[in-house]
C-alpha positions in Angstrom: 109.5 198.4 101.3 108.6 200.1 105.1 108.7 204.2 104.1 111.4 206.1 106.4 108.4 208.4 107.5 107.0 205.5 109.0 110.1 203.6 110.3 110.0 203.4 113.9 112.6 205.4 116.0 115.1 203.4 118.0 113.6 205.1 121.1 110.1 204.0 120.3 111.4 200.4 119.4 113.3 200.0 123.2 110.4 201.9 124.8 108.2 199.5 123.4 110.3 196.1 123.5 110.8 197.0 127.5 107.2 197.8 128.4 106.2 194.7 126.2 108.5 192.6 128.4 107.0 193.7 131.5 103.7 193.1 130.6 104.9 189.4 129.3 106.3 188.9 132.6 103.6 190.7 134.5 100.9 188.2 132.3 102.9 185.2 133.0 103.2 185.6 136.6 99.5 186.7 136.9 98.7 182.8 135.1 101.1 181.4 137.4 100.3 182.4 140.8 96.1 182.0 140.4 95.5 178.6 139.9 97.3 175.6 141.8 100.1 173.6 141.0 97.9 170.6 139.3 95.9 173.0 137.2 99.2 175.6 136.4 100.3 172.1 134.8 97.1 172.2 132.6 97.9 175.4 131.5 101.2 174.8 130.8 100.7 172.0 128.6 98.4 173.1 126.3 100.1 176.7 125.6 103.0 174.3 124.7 100.6 172.5 122.5 99.6 175.5 120.4 103.8 176.7 120.5 104.2 174.7 117.0 101.5 176.9 115.2 102.6 180.1 116.6 105.8 179.2 114.5 104.2 179.0 111.9 101.9 181.9 112.3 105.2 184.0 113.2 107.7 183.1 110.8 105.9 181.2 107.4 102.6 183.3 107.9 104.1 186.8 109.0 101.8 187.0 111.7 99.0 186.0 109.3 96.3 183.4 108.6 96.4 183.6 104.7 93.0 181.0 105.0 91.0 184.0 106.3 90.8 186.7 103.2 91.9 189.9 104.6 92.7 189.6 107.5 96.0 191.3 106.9 93.9 194.3 106.5 91.9 194.8 109.3 92.3 196.6 112.8 95.2 195.2 114.8 92.7 194.5 118.1 91.0 192.3 115.8 93.5 190.8 114.2 95.2 189.8 117.3 92.0 188.6 118.9 91.6 186.2 115.8 95.3 184.8 116.1 94.8 184.1 119.4 90.9 182.5 119.2 93.1 180.2 116.0 96.3 179.7 117.8 94.0 178.7 121.2 91.8 175.8 119.2 94.8 174.5 117.4 96.4 174.0 121.1 93.3 172.4 122.6 93.4 170.1 119.3 97.1 168.9 119.7 96.4 168.3 123.6 93.4 166.4 123.0 95.2 164.4 120.3 98.4 164.0 122.9 96.2 162.9 126.0 93.9 160.7 123.4 97.4 159.1 121.6 100.3 159.2 123.9 98.6 159.5 126.6 96.0 156.5 125.7 92.7 158.2 127.1 93.9 157.6 130.5 93.2 161.9 131.1 96.0 161.5 133.6 98.6 164.7 132.8 102.1 163.9 132.7 105.7 164.8 132.2 105.8 162.2 129.4 103.5 164.0 127.6 105.0 167.4 127.8 108.2 165.9 126.1 107.0 165.5 123.8 105.2 168.9 123.2 108.2 170.3 123.9 110.3 167.9 121.0 107.4 168.9 119.0 108.6 172.5 119.2 112.3 172.4 118.9 111.3 170.3 115.6 108.9 172.5 113.8 112.3 175.4 114.9 113.8 172.8 113.3 112.3 172.9 109.4 111.7 176.5 109.1 114.9 177.9 110.4 117.1 174.5 108.9 115.2 172.7 106.7 113.6 175.9 105.1 110.3 174.1 105.2 111.8 171.6 102.5 110.0 169.2 100.9 107.2 171.6 100.5 108.1 175.0 99.7 108.5 175.7 96.5 106.7 172.1 95.4 103.2 173.7 97.1 102.1 176.7 96.1 99.6 177.7 98.8 101.5 179.0 102.0 98.4 177.7 104.0 98.9 173.8 102.9 102.8 174.6 103.1 102.2 175.5 107.2 99.7 172.7 107.9 102.2 170.4 106.2 105.4 171.2 108.2 103.0 171.2 111.4 102.0 167.8 110.6 105.8 166.3 109.7 107.4 168.4 113.2 104.6 165.8 115.2 105.2 163.0 113.1 109.0 163.4 113.9 108.5 164.3 117.2 106.5 161.1 117.7 109.0 159.0 116.6 111.8 160.6 118.2 109.7 160.1 121.6 108.9 156.7 121.2 112.5 155.3 119.8 114.5 157.9 122.7 112.4 158.2 125.2 112.6 155.7 128.1 111.0 156.3 132.0 111.9 152.8 134.1 114.8 155.0 135.5 112.2 156.6 138.2 109.4 154.0 137.9 109.4 153.6 141.2 110.2 157.1 142.5 107.2 159.7 141.0 103.4 158.6 141.5 103.1 159.9 137.9 104.9 156.8 136.4 102.0 154.9 134.4 104.2 152.1 132.6 101.2 151.7 130.0 102.3 155.7 128.7 106.4 154.8 128.8 107.4 154.6 125.0 110.4 152.8 126.6 113.0 153.9 124.4 116.8 153.8 124.3 117.8 156.4 126.4 116.8 157.5 130.0 114.7 160.9 129.5 116.5 162.7 131.4 119.4 162.0 128.9 117.0 162.8 125.8 114.8 165.8 126.6 118.1 167.8 128.3 119.8 167.3 125.0 117.4 167.9 122.5 116.6 171.4 124.6 120.2 171.8 124.3 120.2 171.9 120.5 117.4 174.1 120.5 120.0 177.2 121.8 122.6 176.0 119.3 120.1 176.0 116.3 118.5 179.6 117.4 122.4 181.3 117.8 123.6 179.5 114.7 120.4 181.6 113.2 121.5 184.8 114.6 124.1 184.5 111.9 121.2 184.9 109.4 122.6 183.1 106.1 125.6 183.9 106.9 126.6 180.6 108.7 123.3 178.4 107.8 123.6 179.4 103.8 128.0 179.1 103.9 128.3 175.7 102.5 129.0 175.7 98.6 126.0 176.7 98.0 124.7 173.4 98.6 120.4 173.1 98.5 118.3 171.5 100.8 118.0 168.4 101.8 121.8 168.1 101.9 122.2 171.5 103.1 119.9 170.5 106.3 121.7 167.5 106.7 125.1 169.2 106.8 123.7 172.3 109.0 122.2 169.4 111.8 125.2 167.1 112.3 126.8 170.3 113.0 124.0 171.4 115.7 124.1 167.8 116.6 127.9 167.9 117.7 128.1 171.6 119.4 125.0 170.8 121.6 126.5 167.5 122.7 130.0 169.5 123.0 128.7 172.3 125.1 126.0 169.8 127.6 129.3 167.8 128.0 131.1 170.7 129.0 128.7 172.3 132.1 127.5 168.6 133.0 130.7 167.1 132.6 133.4 169.5 132.7 132.0 171.6 135.3 129.8 169.1 137.0 126.6 170.9 137.0 123.6 168.9 137.9 122.0 168.0 134.6 118.6 169.5 135.3 119.5 172.8 136.9 121.6 173.0 133.5 118.5 172.8 131.3 117.1 175.7 132.9 120.0 177.6 133.5 122.1 177.5 130.1 119.8 176.3 127.4 116.5 177.0 128.5 117.5 180.6 129.7 119.4 180.9 126.1 116.8 180.3 124.1 114.7 182.9 126.2 117.4 185.3 125.4 117.1 184.7 121.5 113.5 185.7 121.8 114.3 189.0 123.7 116.9 190.2 121.3 114.8 189.2 117.7 110.9 189.1 119.1 110.9 191.4 121.8 112.4 194.5 119.5 110.9 192.9 116.4 114.3 192.4 114.6 115.5 195.8 115.2 118.3 195.4 117.4 121.8 195.6 115.9 119.8 195.0 112.1 122.8 197.8 110.7 125.2 196.0 112.2 127.3 192.8 109.0 127.6 189.8 109.9 129.5 188.9 111.7 129.6 191.0 114.2 126.0 191.3 114.4 125.2 188.0 115.6 128.4 187.9 117.9 126.3 190.7 119.5 123.4 189.6 119.6 124.8 186.7 120.8 126.3 188.1 123.9 122.7 190.3 124.4 120.3 187.0 123.9 123.3 185.5 127.3 122.9 188.6 129.2 119.1 189.3 129.0 118.6 185.3 129.4 120.8 185.5 132.7 118.8 187.9 133.8 115.3 186.8 133.8 116.7 183.4 134.9 117.2 185.1 138.0 113.9 187.4 137.7 112.3 184.0 137.9 114.4 181.8 139.9 114.3 185.0 143.1 110.1 185.1 142.1 109.0 181.7 142.2 108.3 181.5 145.8 106.7 184.7 146.2 104.6 184.6 142.8 103.0 180.9 144.1 103.2 181.1 147.6 104.6 178.1 148.4 108.1 177.1 149.4 110.1 175.4 146.5 114.1 174.8 146.2 116.0 174.4 143.2 118.6 170.9 143.1 117.7 167.2 143.5 117.1 167.4 147.4 114.0 169.7 146.4 112.8 167.4 143.7 113.6 170.5 140.8 111.0 172.0 142.0 111.9 175.9 141.3 113.8 174.9 138.8 110.8 173.3 136.5 109.0 176.1 137.8 111.4 178.6 136.0 111.3 176.2 132.9 107.3 176.3 132.7 106.9 180.3 133.4 109.4 181.2 131.4 109.0 179.4 128.6 106.2 177.6 128.6 104.0 180.9 129.7 106.4 184.0 128.7 107.6 182.5 125.5 103.9 182.1 123.6 103.1 185.8 125.1 106.1 186.9 123.6 105.0 186.0 120.5 101.0 187.6 121.0 102.0 190.6 122.0 105.1 191.7 119.4 103.4 189.5 116.5 99.5 188.7 116.9 98.8 192.2 118.4 102.1 193.9 117.6 102.5 195.8 120.5 99.4 197.4 120.5 97.8 199.7 122.3 101.3 200.5 123.5 103.1 201.4 120.3 99.6 203.6 119.4 100.7 205.4 122.6 104.5 206.3 121.9 104.9 208.6 119.5 
């Protein structure tokens, strides 16, 4: 347990959070500004490929690598660099396998491959938060094996979901990147599927803001029963949520995807990871969860407005939102917020524990 003398003050936490967020935004915008649009897509692709590993490192392994003895005792800078190197190696491995298996070795980077990786990220979060690493945790004592088994299961489920539910035939004659051999030709149009899967993510994360008050509430249920029940609740809420915005309000489905669920997801990581879970920590549930939901929504929408309005200036290109602009700006915001900025938040707040910002603030 952390001693009172080592507990950071509220002001220090807030200063770290703000300066860390500014650093994340600055690095993300620099990354987005330097390469061409094509090269930027490759950067986003490998960032996405590495993100499931980051989730395991941050949540299960507590920003450590249990297979490297003594890593948690070395200087924060060195530890952070090692974590980044292993994350990059994992991203290169998964990115390469994705190009080889889903891309069939063509070397062509298409949105289909990104959709698979996005699905794998959300499945990984689902296995962590809802399934609680079942069936591995408890039966396998080695936490390293638990982590890698969870990743293998996540990518396996994501592959099945991608093969069964994604179909790209509707745009076969509309976009230059369509390659028939790379189309899984599943049961639903890809836009419907990916938007719904992404919608499930903030619903999952918002319920997790209530800690055990909601997700552990169901009559002492054990896994996998608890996971099945909570998953069905998440799927139901997500369907109603998406139906309201896209059918009742009439938002364009792709604009909705970026402005609503992606912004909400980004907001959750600002509320939790950027503050290192300090925000509202002394408030009881369910009030704590409600406050966090409100804060995450406000923060997420604020970041959406910032990224949306900075896009053209950062890239030096005119980009339009909506169908008339081929969703160029919307997709750039999505890539830069979640594809780039989210992994950077984990690196700065978790891998480096706000070094060197924390050491400068007393």
